[in-house]
Structure formats: structure tokens, C-alpha cells
N, C-alpha and C positions, 0 to 999 in steps of 0.2 A: 614472447619466448615459449616454446610447446613443452608440455609436460612429460617427464619422462620417469622411468623406475629403472632399474638394475635389471637385466637380462638374465634372467634365471638360467641358460644355459651357456652362453657366450661370454658372459663377464662384461657385457656393453651396454650403453644406455637404450632403452627403448623407448621411442617416441608412441605415447599411448593415443596422440592425435592421430596415428596413421587409419587409412582405412580398413574396413574387415576384410578388404581381401588380402591386403598386405599381413595384417594380425595372423589372419588363418595361415597365410603361408609361413610365417614365423613360428606359428602352434603346431603345424604339421611336420615342421622340421625340428621338433622337440622342446620349443621355447615356451616352457611354463607361464612366465611372465606375461606372454602373448594370449594365451589362453584364458588367463586370469584377468587382463584387459578386457578381453571380448564380453567374458561373462559378467563385468562390471560394466560393461556398456549396455549390455542388453537384459541387464536384471529386471530393471523397473517392468519394461514391456514382458518378461516372461511372467513377472508376477501378476501383472493386470490380466493377462490371459488366464490364468490360475482362479484368481479372485472372480472374474467376470463366469466361470464355469461352477466353482465351489461354494462362493462365497467367502466370508473370513474365517479362519481356522487353520487348525494344522495340516489338514488334507490339501489346501492350497499351499503351504510351503513346502510339504511333501512333494508334490509335484515339480514345484521348481526345482527343489535337490536332487531329485531325481533326473532332471533333465541336465543336469551340470554333471551328474555322474556319467550320464550318456556321452556328454561332451567329451569327457577324459578318454572315452574309450573309442569314440567315433568320429574323432575330428579329422583324423587321416583320411576319411573317407566321404568327406565334404566334396559334391560333385563341383557347386557353384559358390565359391568364397564368398563372394560380393551378398550372396542371399543367405548368409549364414544367420543372420537375425529372425527371417521368418522359418530357417529351419528349427531353430531352436525354441521358438513359440509354439511351433507345430507339434515339437515333441511334448512340449508342457500340454498343451491342449489335450492330445491323445492320452496323456499320463491320467489328466484332469477327468476325462471323459469315462477312461475305464474305472477310476476310483468311483465315481459316481453311479457306475451301472453295478458295482459290486466287487468283491475279491480279487484281486490279479492273479492271473495263471502265468502269466508272463514276466520275466525280471525287469525289463523296462520297455515300455511303449515306445515304439518309430513311428515316424511320419509314415504315410502308405506310400507316399512318393519316392520314399528312401529306402523302402523295401530290399532287404538281400535276396540273393539268390538261395536255394537249396543248399547249396556246397558252401555258402558263406561260412567263416570261422567262429568258433564259439566264441565267448566274450571274453576268455583269457586269451586266446590266440590273438584275437582284434587286439585287444591291448599290449600285448608282447610283440606284435609287428610294427607298433609306433615308438618313435622317438621318446615321447612322455612317459613311457613305460617306468624307467627307473623311478622317475619322480612320483609315479603313482604307486609303486610298490614300497618305496620309501614310506611315502604319507601313510598309507595303511599301515604299515608296520609300527606307526608311531601311536594309532589307538589302542584304547584298553583292550585287553582280550576277550572281554563281553562284545565290545563294541566291533571288533575285527571280526570275530567269528561270524557275527549275522551279515557283515557286510560280504565277507567270501561266499556264503551261502547264496546271499541275496543275487551278486552278480556273476557268480563263477563256478555254480552246481546247478544241479538239475533239480534241487531242492529250494526251490527259489522263492514260492509262494509264502506270505505271511505267516501261513497255516502249519506249511511243512517247517518251516524254521522255528517255529514254536514247539512242535513236538519233537526236533532233533534235540533243541536246547533247553527243553524242559520250563520252559517258561511261558506267559500267556502272552496272546498277540500282542496286547498292547504293550507289553515290556519289549517285544521284538522291535514294534513300530517306533518306540521311545530310542532304542540303542540306533536303529537305523537312521534316525532323524538326526542324532547326535554326531554320527560318523560322517554323515554326508555335510553336516555344516561343517565340520572339522576339516574335510577335503577341500569344500568350497571356500573356507576362509583361510585355508592354505594358499589356493590359487590367487585370492585377491592379495594375500602379500607378496605374491610373484616367487616365492622359492628361490632365494639367490643362491645357495650353496648347490654342489655337485654332488650325485649320489652314485654308489657304487651301481655296476652293471649287474643286474641281478641272472642273466642269461646262466653263467655258470653254476649258479645255486640251483635255478630252475630245473636244468639238465642233470644235476646230480640227483635231486629229489625224484626224478622221472626214473634215470637208472635204478635207483636205489630201491622205489617202488617195482619196477619191473621183475629185478633179482628176486625181491621178496615173494611176489605172486607167484613167480615161477619155481622157487623152492616150497610153496606151499601146495604147488598143484603137482610136485613130485610127492607129496604126503609128509613133507617136514615142515609143516607148521609149527609144530611145537618148538623147533628150534627156532623159527622166525620170532616167535612169541619171547622166550626165554632170551633170547639176544637183544630185543629191541624194546620190550615193556618192562618197566619197576615190577619188581616181585608183588608187590601189593596194588597194583594197577587195576582199576576197575573198568568192566565191560556192560555197556547198559544198551537196551535193545527196547525203544519206546514201543510202552505196551506190552511188552513181553518180559522176560526173564532180565535179573541183573546178576552180576558174579565177578568172578576175576579171570585170571588167565584158564584156568581149567575150561569155564564155560567157552570162551573162545575156541580153543583146543577141541573139545566134543563137538563143537558146531560145525568147525571146519571136516572135520574125520567122517562126520556124519554126511555130509554134503559131497565130500569126495567119494565115498563110499558107493552113493546113489546114484554116481557118475556125473554131479555137477561139475563145472568148470567155472573159473572165472578169468577175464581179459581186461588189464588194466586198459580205462579207455581215459581217464582226466587225472590231472595231480595238481593241485591248488596249496600252495604253501606260503605262509608269511610269519614268521616269527616262532613262536610255539604251538602253532596251530598249523596243522597239515590233514588234506582232505584226499582221499582216494575215491575216485568214481571208476565200478568196474560194470563190464557186461558180465549178467549170468547165464551161462550157456546150459540149458536143462538137457539130459540125456535123449537120444535120439526116440526111445520107447515111451518116453515120459515127458512130452515137450512143454507141458504146464507145470513142472515139477517143483518149479520156483520163478519169482517176479524177473523179469528182466533185466534190471539192474540193482546195484548196492551202493551205498554212498557210506564210507568210513571215516568217520570225523574223529580225528586224534589230535588231542592236547597234549602235549608234551612238556616234560621238566627234563631240562640238560640232555637234551635230544632223545630222549626216551618216552616212551608210551605212558603217562599216569593216567589217562582216562580215554575210553574208545566210547564210541556211539556208532551203533549198526543201523542204518535206517535205508528202507525201499523207496525211493522218491515215487511221486506220482506222475506220469509223463505230464507234460503242459499242454493245454488245448490251444488248438491251433485253428 
């Protein structure tokens, strides 16, 4: 008799003895149980690759878990479903080799033969284009706020290196690694148990966050940032600039006013939201007569309480080396 688990999307029985190609097809159709079965099937081989490069220790486990998160994001782009095992092991090998060379500058290492063109979507866009989207965002939303915060920064923002995440969060790099490891274990563990319940479609909520962000940035660019702050921040909200000043709402208003008077403009480029964590990434546009006035971009990490900002961190990410 074939072994089976509950199908996470359709409520049917999933035959986990199916071949890789069949399981990939189901996973690409949005079946979390199928992806969980694939990862369970290939986990031993993935771990063997990591141990062969890094030896026993937390770095090897991180390389395996990173590959599982990559699978969540990229399963829809697998070109040869029958070769998903080598694909997963190649991701692990690249992650492990990058770890051995030194600090990583890219969110997740991809196989060379799986490289995407320059116009490939952002990690968030790639995830949102897949049917696994709702399960993944539900799983991220179930993480604790500290774990969710580092996960969103690592996989969905420009501040993706351990060092930059540590700076944004105000914690040691070791704490970032620990929180990411815990988050990845939770995500991978959720897949292994096949996620048998349906989850709400996140598209509407994501679209609302984008509209809200665009409206707020547009209002700020008209010189009404003080209105944005007073309407969406708690009176005692804290603003932090890593390596710079700390203050409250007045600090944010003064900073934005100074930039506007200097001719600086901002354009919303990315929005990432999960529960009470909201990230805006903006392009900073310097005035034509002073093109080096400001860094090229900003990351606004907003920690919310009942929908309003209780703490905001302003950070200027260092572009990833490629």
C-alpha cells in the first residue's frame, strides 16, 4: 500500500511515493504537502553535501535550511522537474561554498545553471507569483516578531546580509544567525507536516499596503509629512537611525523637511508586510545640481501596534556585490 499524506491545497490524499516530476508539478500548482514531501525525500542528500563542504556544525544546517527557503520561493521556476534533487543539492553546495569563503552579500545563493536574467523579479515578486504564496505568508506570519523581522529583511529586502540585518535590528550578528536558523526550521518543519489548512489570499492585503505606502509617500513629497506622521504614528513612537540620532516624531519630520528643502525626492520601490512588521524601500533621488547629496536608497522598517507605528528604523542599505 502506498504511503500518503493530506494534500495541503485540495484536501485530497497525496501519494508521497510519486516521482519527483509529479511532486514538483503538484508543488508548482500550489500544493505545500508536495513540496514538503520533496524536501523530506532529498533532505539527507542536501545535508550530506553541506557536511562535505563545511563539516559538522551550525553552518552546514544553515546551508540546508537556506536551500529549503529557496525552494519555497523558486519551485515554480524549476526547468527540469525530474532533476529537482540535483537542483536542491546545487543550491546547498553554493550556499556552503559562499559561507566558507566569508560573509554572504546575496540573500540566497542560486545554482549557476539556474541564474535568472537581469529583469528577473524580486524575491517577493517571485514568491507572490507562485501558488504557494498564501501558505508561505501565513507561515511567516506565525513566527515571533524578532524571527519574522530578520526573515523579511533577509529574503525580501536590500538589507539582506547578516551584518546589515544586525545593524537595522540593533543586535549582534550571532543573534541574527540564531533567529534566522529558528525561522528557517519553523518554515521547513511546517512544510514537512504538510500544512493541511487553507489560508487567506494575501493579494488584497498586499495591494492595500502598496496603495497606502504610495499615498503616504506622495503626501510627504507634497510637504505634508507631518500629517502622515501624526495620522499613522503613535504619539510616543520612537525613530532610530543606526549609528545616528534617536528621537520621536519631531526627528522624522525635521529630517524629511530638510531633505525636501534640499530638493531630495523619494519613490516607493518595494513594500513587504507581515503582521505588525512593515518595510518600505524607497529610491532616493538627489537634486540635479547635487547628484551625490544622498544615498541611492532607504529602508524604513516600521514596527506597528494596532496598525500604527510604534518604532521606525531608517537605514541605507549597501548594494549587494554581484
